[in-house]
SERO-4910 file (N, C-alpha, C, O; in steps of 0.05 Angstrom, whole numbers):
BEGIN
 pado doro    nc1    nc2    nc3   cac1   cac2   cac3    cc1    cc2    cc3    oc1    oc2    oc3
  Unk    A   1045    377   -955   1044    368   -926   1056    344   -915   1063    327   -932
  Unk    A   1059    341   -897   1068    306   -898   1045    301   -888   1028    316   -878
  Unk    A   1047    273   -894   1034    254   -887   1026    232   -854   1047    220   -848
  Unk    A   1016    229   -846   1019    210   -824   1027    188   -818   1011    171   -827
  Unk    A   1045    178   -807   1048    147   -799   1039    133   -810   1048    121   -830
  Unk    A   1021    132   -801    996    108   -805    982    111   -830    967     92   -837
  Unk    A    985    140   -850    972    141   -867   1000    127   -894    992    114   -914
  Unk    A   1022    131   -889   1047    114   -900   1040     88   -898   1040     75   -919
  Unk    A   1032     71   -867   1040     53   -871   1013     38   -884   1014     15   -894
  Unk    A    993     51   -883    967     38   -896    974     24   -912    973      0   -913
  Unk    A    987     49   -936    992     52   -966   1011     29   -972   1012     21   -995
  Unk    A   1032     12   -944   1056     -3   -958   1041    -30   -940   1051    -52   -945
  Unk    A   1020    -29   -921   1003    -58   -921    997    -69   -935   1004    -92   -940
  Unk    A    970    -45   -951    954    -55   -959    972    -70   -991    964    -89  -1004
  Unk    A    992    -57   -994    995    -67  -1023   1019    -90  -1017   1032   -100  -1035
  Unk    A   1023    -96   -989   1040   -128   -983   1016   -139   -984   1017   -159   -999
  Unk    A    994   -136   -973    972   -167   -968    965   -167   -999    962   -188  -1011
  Unk    A    962   -140  -1011    948   -156  -1043    962   -165  -1055    956   -170  -1078
  Unk    A    991   -170  -1047   1012   -195  -1067   1000   -215  -1065    994   -226  -1044
  Unk    A    996   -225  -1093    991   -262  -1108   1016   -276  -1091   1013   -297  -1079
  Unk    A   1035   -263  -1092   1060   -283  -1071   1054   -280  -1045   1058   -300  -1032
  Unk    A   1045   -255  -1031   1041   -253  -1011   1023   -276  -1002   1031   -295   -988
  Unk    A   1001   -274  -1008    977   -281   -999    984   -304   -996    976   -317   -977
  Unk    A   1009   -321  -1025   1004   -348  -1027   1025   -357  -1004   1026   -379   -993
  Unk    A   1039   -339  -1001   1068   -356   -977   1049   -352   -944   1051   -363   -922
  Unk    A   1032   -333   -952   1031   -333   -915    995   -346   -906    981   -344   -886
  Unk    A    992   -361   -935    963   -364   -923    942   -346   -925    919   -352   -917
  Unk    A    950   -318   -941    926   -304   -937    896   -311   -958    897   -322   -980
  Unk    A    879   -304   -950    846   -302   -959    841   -273   -974    853   -253   -964
  Unk    A    824   -268   -999    819   -247  -1008    799   -228   -995    775   -232  -1000
  Unk    A    808   -204   -977    793   -198   -964    801   -195   -943    787   -180   -929
  Unk    A    830   -208   -928    842   -199   -906    859   -176   -901    873   -166   -918
  Unk    A    856   -166   -871    866   -147   -872    900   -151   -860    912   -170   -851
  Unk    A    906   -132   -862    946   -137   -856    932   -133   -817    928   -156   -808
  Unk    A    925   -110   -794    915   -120   -768    902   -135   -763    896   -135   -739
  Unk    A    888   -156   -782    874   -173   -781    895   -198   -761    895   -208   -738
  Unk    A    914   -200   -795    937   -235   -794    959   -213   -783    978   -226   -794
  Unk    A    969   -196   -773    996   -192   -768    989   -186   -732    965   -180   -728
  Unk    A    999   -187   -717    999   -178   -699   1016   -145   -688   1029   -132   -705
  Unk    A   1014   -138   -666   1030   -109   -666   1061   -112   -653   1079    -96   -649
  Unk    A   1057   -142   -650   1093   -147   -648   1111   -162   -670   1135   -166   -672
  Unk    A   1080   -170   -690   1099   -174   -720   1120   -170   -724   1123   -146   -720
  Unk    A   1154   -187   -736   1164   -170   -741   1166   -148   -775   1179   -130   -785
  Unk    A   1137   -171   -780   1128   -149   -800   1115   -125   -791   1124   -103   -798
  Unk    A   1097   -127   -780   1085    -99   -758   1111    -83   -758   1107    -61   -770
  Unk    A   1126    -84   -752   1150    -73   -734   1174    -57   -753   1182    -33   -751
  Unk    A   1183    -79   -773   1188    -60   -805   1170    -45   -816   1177    -22   -823
  Unk    A   1148    -51   -819   1128    -33   -837   1133     -4   -823   1136     17   -835
  Unk    A   1132    -10   -791   1122     20   -772   1151     36   -777   1152     59   -783
  Unk    A   1176     17   -772   1206     38   -775   1203     50   -801   1206     74   -804
  Unk    A   1195     30   -827   1207     56   -855   1177     70   -860   1175     82   -881
  Unk    A   1145     71   -839   1146     81   -853   1150    119   -830   1152    143   -835
  Unk    A   1150    107   -815   1160    124   -792   1190    145   -803   1194    168   -794
  Unk    A   1204    135   -817   1226    136   -825   1224    159   -855   1237    179   -862
  Unk    A   1199    142   -867   1187    164   -891   1175    196   -878   1185    218   -881
  Unk    A   1156    190   -866   1134    216   -853   1167    229   -835   1164    253   -831
  Unk    A   1186    221   -828   1208    243   -814   1222    261   -839   1234    282   -836
  Unk    A   1216    248   -866   1233    254   -888   1209    280   -895   1208    304   -890
  Unk    A   1195    266   -904   1171    285   -916   1172    316   -898   1173    338   -908
  Unk    A   1170    311   -875   1170    334   -844   1192    350   -852   1191    375   -852
  Unk    A   1217    333   -860   1240    353   -862   1236    368   -887   1247    390   -886
  Unk    A   1224    362   -907   1221    378   -933   1200    395   -937   1203    412   -954
  Unk    A   1172    395   -921   1156    400   -914   1174    439   -901   1172    461   -911
  Unk    A   1190    430   -874   1206    459   -864   1217    458   -891   1209    474   -909
  Unk    A   1232    444   -894   1253    455   -930   1239    484   -938   1247    507   -935
  Unk    A   1204    470   -952   1195    487   -965   1187    511   -958   1179    526   -976
  Unk    A   1189    519   -931   1170    533   -905   1189    546   -916   1187    568   -928
  Unk    A   1216    530   -912   1240    562   -900   1241    575   -931   1239    599   -936
  Unk    A   1244    549   -951   1257    577   -976   1236    595   -991   1240    612  -1008
  Unk    A   1209    585   -977   1190    601   -983   1182    634   -972   1170    653   -980
  Unk    A   1198    625   -944   1204    645   -924   1213    672   -936   1200    693   -936
  Unk    A   1251    662   -952   1269    665   -960   1263    692   -988   1274    713   -993
  Unk    A   1238    673  -1003   1236    686  -1031   1217    708  -1011   1229    729  -1006
  Unk    A   1194    706  -1001   1182    729  -1000   1192    759   -997   1184    780  -1006
  Unk    A   1221    750   -974   1236    769   -959   1258    779   -981   1276    797   -982
  Unk    A   1250    760   -995   1277    779  -1023   1258    798  -1055   1265    820  -1063
  Unk    A   1243    788  -1062   1221    794  -1078   1197    807  -1075   1179    795  -1064
  Unk    A   1194    833  -1084   1175    847  -1083   1146    850  -1082   1136    850  -1104
  Unk    A   1134    852  -1069   1110    841  -1068   1092    845  -1092   1097    858  -1112
  Unk    A   1070    831  -1088   1047    834  -1127   1017    847  -1099   1008    848  -1076
  Unk    A   1014    853  -1118    985    876  -1117    971    863  -1102    957    875  -1085
  Unk    A    970    832  -1103    956    815  -1082    954    815  -1053    936    817  -1037
  Unk    A    985    810  -1055    993    806  -1027    988    835  -1006    988    834   -981
  Unk    A    982    860  -1023    981    872  -1005    942    870  -1003    934    881   -982
  Unk    A    925    863  -1016    901    858  -1010    900    846   -985    894    856   -963
  Unk    A    906    820   -989    917    799   -974    909    817   -945    889    820   -932
  Unk    A    941    827   -942    952    844   -922    923    861   -907    917    863   -884
  Unk    A    913    868   -926    890    896   -906    872    875   -907    852    888   -915
  Unk    A    861    848   -903    850    838   -893    850    821   -879    834    805   -870
  Unk    A    876    828   -878    888    816   -847    888    823   -822    886    810   -801
  Unk    A    891    854   -831    883    874   -819    875    874   -785    851    866   -786
  Unk    A    880    877   -755    874    871   -734    876    892   -711    895    897   -696
  Unk    A    846    907   -711    850    934   -703    856    932   -671    847    917   -653
  Unk    A    875    951   -671    880    953   -640    911    927   -621    919    921   -598
  Unk    A    917    919   -649    941    895   -637    961    906   -645    956    928   -653
  Unk    A    988    900   -648   1017    915   -660   1023    887   -664   1016    867   -651
  Unk    A   1043    891   -691   1052    862   -702   1069    853   -678   1068    858   -654
  Unk    A   1089    835   -699   1107    816   -676   1133    832   -685   1128    844   -706
  Unk    A   1150    834   -678   1172    850   -685   1180    831   -707   1181    807   -711
  Unk    A   1188    860   -723   1208    859   -742   1188    828   -764   1198    814   -782
  Unk    A   1168    828   -756   1146    801   -779   1131    821   -785   1138    843   -776
  Unk    A   1100    818   -805   1079    825   -820   1057    810   -808   1034    811   -815
  Unk    A   1068    793   -785   1039    784   -773   1036    789   -749   1053    802   -737
  Unk    A   1003    776   -732    997    777   -714   1009    751   -690   1016    728   -694
  Unk    A   1008    769   -660   1014    745   -644    979    742   -634    964    758   -622
  Unk    A    975    723   -641    943    713   -632    938    694   -622    919    681   -631
  Unk    A    955    681   -596    958    675   -574    952    672   -547    961    683   -527
  Unk    A    928    651   -552    905    660   -536    883    675   -539    871    684   -519
  Unk    A    878    676   -557    848    693   -567    833    683   -576    844    667   -592
  Unk    A    813    681   -578    784    663   -584    789    672   -612    804    689   -623
  Unk    A    771    654   -622    758    655   -662    744    686   -664    747    705   -679
  Unk    A    728    681   -644    705    706   -639    722    735   -634    714    756   -644
  Unk    A    745    734   -620    752    763   -612    780    760   -638    790    782   -639
  Unk    A    792    741   -656    809    749   -677    788    762   -702    794    780   -718
  Unk    A    762    747   -699    747    750   -729    738    782   -712    723    783   -732
  Unk    A    734    804   -699    730    827   -681    737    831   -690    726    842   -708
  Unk    A    777    828   -693    788    851   -692    796    849   -714    819    858   -718
  Unk    A    781    837   -739    788    842   -773    772    858   -769    750    847   -766
  Unk    A    771    885   -766    748    894   -785    751    912   -814    734    927   -825
  Unk    A    776    905   -821    768    907   -857    756    885   -873    771    869   -882
  Unk    A    734    883   -876    723    871   -894    717    854   -925    708    833   -934
  Unk    A    733    885   -934    734    889   -963    755    906   -969    754    929   -960
  Unk    A    781    896   -985    793    913   -995    798    889  -1026    794    865  -1033
  Unk    A    810    917  -1039    817    920  -1063    847    929  -1061    857    934  -1039
  Unk    A    866    929  -1095    889    936  -1095    891    952  -1119    879    938  -1135
  Unk    A    896    969  -1129    898    984  -1147    925    996  -1163    940   1012  -1152
  Unk    A    929    989  -1189    967   1013  -1193    958   1027  -1207    945   1021  -1227
  Unk    A    961   1043  -1202    950   1077  -1213    968   1080  -1239    993   1081  -1238
  Unk    A    954   1081  -1261    968   1082  -1291    978   1112  -1296   1000   1117  -1307
  Unk    A    960   1132  -1289    986   1149  -1279   1004   1161  -1254   1010   1185  -1256
  Unk    A   1013   1148  -1236   1030   1153  -1222   1034   1127  -1213   1020   1107  -1218
  Unk    A   1063   1128  -1193   1072   1104  -1187   1056   1106  -1158   1067   1121  -1141
  Unk    A   1032   1092  -1152   1023   1087  -1138   1007   1077  -1129    986   1087  -1135
  Unk    A   1005   1058  -1114    987   1021  -1095    968   1033  -1091    972   1047  -1071
  Unk    A    933   1039  -1105    922   1039  -1085    901   1023  -1066    887   1009  -1081
  Unk    A    896   1019  -1046    885   1005  -1040    863   1012  -1020    870   1020   -998
  Unk    A    828   1010  -1032    813   1014  -1028    793   1008  -1002    773   1019  -1012
  Unk    A    787   1001   -985    782    985   -961    750    990   -952    738   1011   -959
  Unk    A    737    968   -937    721    980   -925    713    952   -899    725    931   -896
  Unk    A    690    962   -883    687    950   -856    655    952   -867    646    962   -888
  Unk    A    640    934   -840    614    927   -847    600    938   -828    612    934   -807
  Unk    A    575    954   -825    552    959   -803    528    948   -811    518    954   -833
  Unk    A    515    929   -791    487    921   -805    485    912   -817    465    912   -831
  Unk    A    506    895   -820    502    885   -852    513    892   -883    514    879   -904
  Unk    A    521    922   -875    529    934   -904    547    949   -910    554    963   -891
  Unk    A    559    954   -930    590    946   -930    593    985   -916    573    998   -922
  Unk    A    609    998   -905    608   1023   -897    646   1028   -886    660   1010   -876
  Unk    A    654   1057   -892    680   1066   -889    677   1056   -855    657   1056   -841
  Unk    A    708   1048   -847    718   1045   -816    725   1068   -807    731   1084   -825
  Unk    A    726   1077   -781    726   1107   -758    760   1116   -770    779   1102   -776
  Unk    A    758   1136   -770    782   1149   -770    805   1143   -746    828   1152   -748
  Unk    A    798   1131   -728    815   1114   -713    831   1087   -727    855   1084   -733
  Unk    A    812   1072   -728    810   1044   -746    828   1061   -783    834   1041   -797
  Unk    A    832   1074   -790    838   1083   -816    863   1087   -805    882   1074   -814
  Unk    A    866   1105   -782    906   1120   -777    913   1096   -775    927   1091   -795
  Unk    A    910   1068   -754    916   1050   -750    925   1017   -783    944   1002   -786
  Unk    A    910   1021   -794    907   1012   -820    946   1016   -839    963   1002   -850
  Unk    A    938   1047   -831    947   1064   -845    981   1055   -838    996   1047   -855
  Unk    A    989   1059   -810   1006   1056   -798   1021   1016   -800   1043   1007   -797
  Unk    A    998   1004   -807   1006    980   -801   1012    976   -835   1031    963   -842
  Unk    A    996    988   -853   1002    986   -885   1035    997   -884   1053    983   -894
  Unk    A   1038   1020   -874   1071   1027   -867   1087   1011   -863   1105   1004   -878
  Unk    A   1081   1000   -835   1108    988   -823   1107    953   -849   1127    943   -859
  Unk    A   1086    947   -853   1099    920   -879   1105    931   -908   1124    921   -919
  Unk    A   1095    946   -918   1099    945   -948   1134    951   -951   1152    961   -938
  Unk    A   1132    941   -968   1171    943   -983   1174    973   -991   1159    992   -997
  Unk    A   1199    969   -987   1211    998   -983   1205   1003  -1013   1208    987  -1031
  Unk    A   1196   1030  -1017   1199   1049  -1044   1167   1048  -1055   1161   1059  -1076
  Unk    A   1147   1033  -1041   1123   1023  -1042   1108   1052  -1045   1107   1058  -1021
  Unk    A   1098   1071  -1056   1069   1090  -1039   1051   1087  -1049   1043   1087  -1072
  Unk    A   1041   1083  -1024   1014   1069  -1021    996   1100  -1016   1006   1120  -1004
  Unk    A    970   1100  -1028    943   1116  -1020    922   1096  -1011    916   1076  -1023
  Unk    A    912   1104   -989    883   1088   -985    864   1111   -986    867   1135   -981
  Unk    A    834   1090   -998    814   1108   -993    796   1093   -979    788   1075   -995
  Unk    A    791   1092   -969    766   1094   -945    741   1118   -946    738   1139   -933
  Unk    A    728   1108   -964    696   1133   -965    679   1109   -959    680   1084   -959
  Unk    A    658   1138   -952    633   1131   -960    623   1120   -985    639   1118  -1004
  Unk    A    596   1111   -986    592   1100  -1012    582   1125  -1033    568   1144  -1032
  Unk    A    601   1110  -1058    586   1129  -1083    546   1134  -1080    530   1119  -1069
  Unk    A    543   1154  -1093    508   1156  -1091    497   1148  -1120    506   1158  -1141
  Unk    A    477   1127  -1118    473   1124  -1139    443   1135  -1154    424   1139  -1139
  Unk    A    441   1138  -1170    408   1150  -1182    408   1145  -1209    426   1144  -1225
  Unk    A    382   1142  -1211    369   1137  -1242    343   1143  -1242    330   1148  -1222
  Unk    A    334   1142  -1276    310   1144  -1280    301   1119  -1304    314   1113  -1323
  Unk    A    281   1110  -1297    275   1089  -1326    255   1090  -1327    242   1091  -1306
  Unk    A    242   1090  -1352    215   1088  -1354    210   1055  -1350    231   1042  -1353
  Unk    A    189   1041  -1345    174   1015  -1343    149   1005  -1348    129   1003  -1333
  Unk    A    153    998  -1377    124    983  -1379    112    958  -1385    116    940  -1402
  Unk    A     93    964  -1366     89    938  -1345     56    918  -1366     42    924  -1385
  Unk    A     58    893  -1344     37    875  -1361      9    887  -1342     10    890  -1318
  Unk    A    -17    893  -1362    -38    899  -1351    -50    890  -1334    -66    901  -1319
  Unk    A    -42    867  -1335    -50    851  -1318    -45    837  -1286    -54    821  -1270
  Unk    A    -23    857  -1289    -13    866  -1256    -14    893  -1243    -14    911  -1259
  Unk    A    -15    900  -1218    -21    925  -1220     20    938  -1202     40    932  -1188
  Unk    A      4    958  -1219     30    978  -1221     51    977  -1199     75    973  -1200
  Unk    A     35    981  -1181     51    976  -1152     65    945  -1149     88    943  -1143
  Unk    A     55    931  -1152     70    906  -1147     95    907  -1167    116    898  -1159
  Unk    A     93    918  -1195    117    909  -1203    130    930  -1202    154    926  -1202
  Unk    A    125    949  -1200    147    965  -1187    164    959  -1155    187    967  -1155
  Unk    A    158    950  -1138    163    940  -1113    184    923  -1123    206    930  -1115
  Unk    A    185    906  -1137    193    882  -1146    221    894  -1165    244    888  -1162
  Unk    A    209    914  -1188    245    938  -1193    262    952  -1180    284    960  -1187
  Unk    A    244    958  -1154    261    966  -1135    281    960  -1121    301    974  -1116
  Unk    A    271    922  -1110    279    916  -1097    304    905  -1119    327    898  -1113
  Unk    A    293    906  -1143    328    884  -1158    336    907  -1163    359    904  -1153
  Unk    A    337    927  -1170    354    952  -1165    371    953  -1150    395    951  -1155
  Unk    A    358    957  -1128    369    958  -1090    393    927  -1097    417    927  -1091
  Unk    A    383    909  -1106    404    883  -1100    427    885  -1119    450    882  -1112
  Unk    A    420    891  -1145    445    892  -1165    459    921  -1156    483    924  -1162
  Unk    A    442    941  -1142    472    966  -1145    492    950  -1115    516    946  -1112
  Unk    A    470    946  -1101    491    942  -1068    507    920  -1066    525    916  -1049
  Unk    A    498    902  -1090    508    880  -1075    533    868  -1093    543    846  -1089
  Unk    A    541    893  -1117    558    880  -1141    587    873  -1118    587    878  -1094
  Unk    A    607    862  -1131    623    848  -1121    640    883  -1113    637    905  -1124
  Unk    A    657    875  -1090    664    901  -1086    698    908  -1100    718    895  -1105
  Unk    A    689    937  -1103    698    942  -1134    700    941  -1159    716    945  -1178
  Unk    A    664    927  -1154    656    913  -1183    654    943  -1209    658    967  -1209
  Unk    A    648    925  -1226    634    944  -1253    604    945  -1250    590    926  -1246
  Unk    A    598    966  -1253    569    978  -1263    563    987  -1292    571   1004  -1308
  Unk    A    544    966  -1290    545    972  -1336    518    972  -1338    502    956  -1328
  Unk    A    509   1001  -1359    479   1000  -1364    472    985  -1369    449    981  -1359
  Unk    A    480    968  -1383    466    945  -1401    457    917  -1383    439    901  -1390
  Unk    A    476    915  -1358    473    898  -1338    451    906  -1318    441    888  -1306
  Unk    A    446    919  -1316    422    937  -1300    401    938  -1318    381    927  -1307
  Unk    A    394    946  -1342    375    940  -1352    357    907  -1363    334    900  -1369
  Unk    A    380    895  -1362    379    859  -1365    367    854  -1338    345    843  -1341
  Unk    A    374    859  -1309    370    855  -1295    333    866  -1285    322    850  -1271
  Unk    A    322    882  -1290    290    896  -1294    278    880  -1319    254    876  -1319
  Unk    A    301    869  -1349    277    859  -1359    270    835  -1353    249    826  -1363
  Unk    A    282    821  -1338    284    788  -1329    256    785  -1298    252    767  -1282
  Unk    A    242    810  -1301    223    817  -1271    195    796  -1286    202    785  -1307
  Unk    A    177    793  -1281    155    770  -1289    134    804  -1283    133    820  -1264
  Unk    A    118    804  -1311    112    832  -1316    115    851  -1333     99    865  -1344
  Unk    A    153    848  -1335    158    876  -1345    166    871  -1375    185    856  -1379
  Unk    A    154    881  -1395    149    887  -1426    169    894  -1429    186    877  -1433
  Unk    A    175    926  -1428    194    939  -1434    213    952  -1423    206    975  -1425
  Unk    A    237    952  -1411    255    973  -1398    265    993  -1420    273    985  -1442
  Unk    A    264   1017  -1413    272   1040  -1430    282   1065  -1407    268   1079  -1394
  Unk    A    308   1063  -1408    332   1068  -1386    331   1097  -1403    328   1104  -1427
  Unk    A    334   1112  -1372    337   1142  -1385    358   1154  -1377    364   1174  -1390
  Unk    A    373   1147  -1357    398   1164  -1341    403   1148  -1317    388   1133  -1303
  Unk    A    425   1155  -1315    443   1139  -1293    461   1161  -1286    474   1173  -1303
  Unk    A    462   1167  -1258    489   1185  -1247    493   1173  -1213    479   1160  -1197
  Unk    A    522   1188  -1215    529   1182  -1187    549   1194  -1177    568   1193  -1192
  Unk    A    555   1208  -1149    569   1206  -1139    586   1212  -1119    574   1223  -1101
  Unk    A    611   1210  -1115    629   1198  -1098    631   1229  -1077    618   1249  -1079
  Unk    A    656   1222  -1053    658   1248  -1045    684   1258  -1042    693   1273  -1025
  Unk    A    702   1243  -1071    708   1261  -1072    708   1278  -1101    727   1287  -1113
  Unk    A    678   1279  -1108    670   1295  -1129    640   1303  -1110    621   1289  -1100
  Unk    A    647   1332  -1111    621   1349  -1109    598   1352  -1141    576   1357  -1131
  Unk    A    595   1351  -1166    599   1348  -1174    572   1316  -1186    587   1296  -1185
  Unk    A    553   1309  -1192    543   1293  -1204    551   1280  -1231    547   1290  -1253
  Unk    A    563   1254  -1225    578   1249  -1251    558   1232  -1272    550   1212  -1260
  Unk    A    550   1233  -1295    533   1218  -1320    545   1194  -1316    569   1191  -1314
  Unk    A    524   1169  -1316    540   1136  -1322    538   1137  -1349    520   1148  -1360
  Unk    A    565   1119  -1365    569   1133  -1399    573   1092  -1395    595   1083  -1390
  Unk    A    555   1077  -1397    570   1051  -1403    571   1037  -1382    558   1016  -1380
  Unk    A    584   1046  -1366    594   1031  -1349    612   1041  -1322    622   1062  -1330
  Unk    A    620   1037  -1299    639   1051  -1281    632   1037  -1253    612   1029  -1240
  Unk    A    668   1040  -1250    670   1030  -1224    677   1050  -1199    699   1060  -1195
  Unk    A    650   1053  -1181    659   1067  -1163    683   1075  -1155    702   1061  -1158
  Unk    A    684   1102  -1144    710   1098  -1118    706   1102  -1099    721   1119  -1088
  Unk    A    691   1093  -1086    695   1080  -1060    702   1054  -1062    716   1041  -1046
  Unk    A    691   1046  -1084    692   1007  -1090    663    998  -1087    657    975  -1096
  Unk    A    642   1016  -1074    608   1004  -1076    591   1026  -1070    597   1044  -1053
  Unk    A    568   1024  -1084    554   1040  -1086    520   1041  -1061    510   1025  -1045
  Unk    A    514   1058  -1067    491   1063  -1046    464   1077  -1054    463   1102  -1057
  Unk    A    445   1061  -1057    424   1084  -1073    414   1105  -1058    408   1109  -1034
  Unk    A    413   1120  -1085    406   1152  -1067    383   1158  -1076    365   1167  -1062
  Unk    A    381   1153  -1107    354   1166  -1115    346   1143  -1136    362   1132  -1151
  Unk    A    309   1138  -1136    309   1117  -1163    284   1128  -1167    266   1133  -1150
  Unk    A    284   1134  -1197    260   1144  -1212    238   1125  -1224    236   1131  -1248
  Unk    A    223   1107  -1219    212   1092  -1245    190   1105  -1251    179   1119  -1234
  Unk    A    182   1103  -1273    156   1114  -1286    145   1088  -1295    162   1073  -1304
  Unk    A    123   1082  -1294     98   1066  -1293     89   1066  -1309     75   1087  -1310
  Unk    A     85   1046  -1340     69   1054  -1362     51   1032  -1367     62   1013  -1378
  Unk    A     28   1031  -1363     11   1003  -1378     29    990  -1406     27   1006  -1424
  Unk    A     41    971  -1413     42    956  -1437     17    954  -1457      0    937  -1451
  Unk    A     13    967  -1477     -9    970  -1493     -3    954  -1510     21    956  -1511
  Unk    A    -13    931  -1535    -12    917  -1556    -16    926  -1573    -14    913  -1595
***
């Protein structure tokens, strides 16, 4: 990014005024500033301004050249999966793209209007291992919680992706209700504490861990136990089982060690905590 004329000029004048020979010839004292010793109409000030302006012009031209080269590269090189993720987050509901472009015209829109149009708050792209398909998982937000976008928005989004995608790229969009998480755990707690208080803390910890995983983040049974083990008063956590149910599968699946939710995120469905006093 090009520096301003004043920034360039300041670098030159600071170097100029700190030179020992210049200080001697102009009878300058340590701590003197260029603006204090040279007027705006002095030949030195005019020369530095002209040189700074020429350098600024050159930097602006280099910036324009760099932007043009980047744009040309973007036009000829197939895009990576991250590009599709970024574009998914830039989708704007009820807006049309600039002709022959993958950008929106936001002229006249307030920041609040732009933010409201960005209804997709979470997105991830995955390249399928068994088919030449790029999977785009998306989710919006409702009451500060992840949720699928409505069917009309999904249709608009699909059309938006079809317009901007590279030729030949097959896209599959996942816009689904959260996977339902269930578990059963035996909790052995310190007898000096009330079981109700410990249970409340355990349920809060489970909800926080499960529903705040990174979008399309991996759940693990080991991490689940670690979260509970860190609670004050919890002596032993005996993990019994964990299952999940996604909208693409009507059968509850057992979680063996780890899993990534189909929808990209979980919602707590049923948590069974068996509270037991820890006896030494």
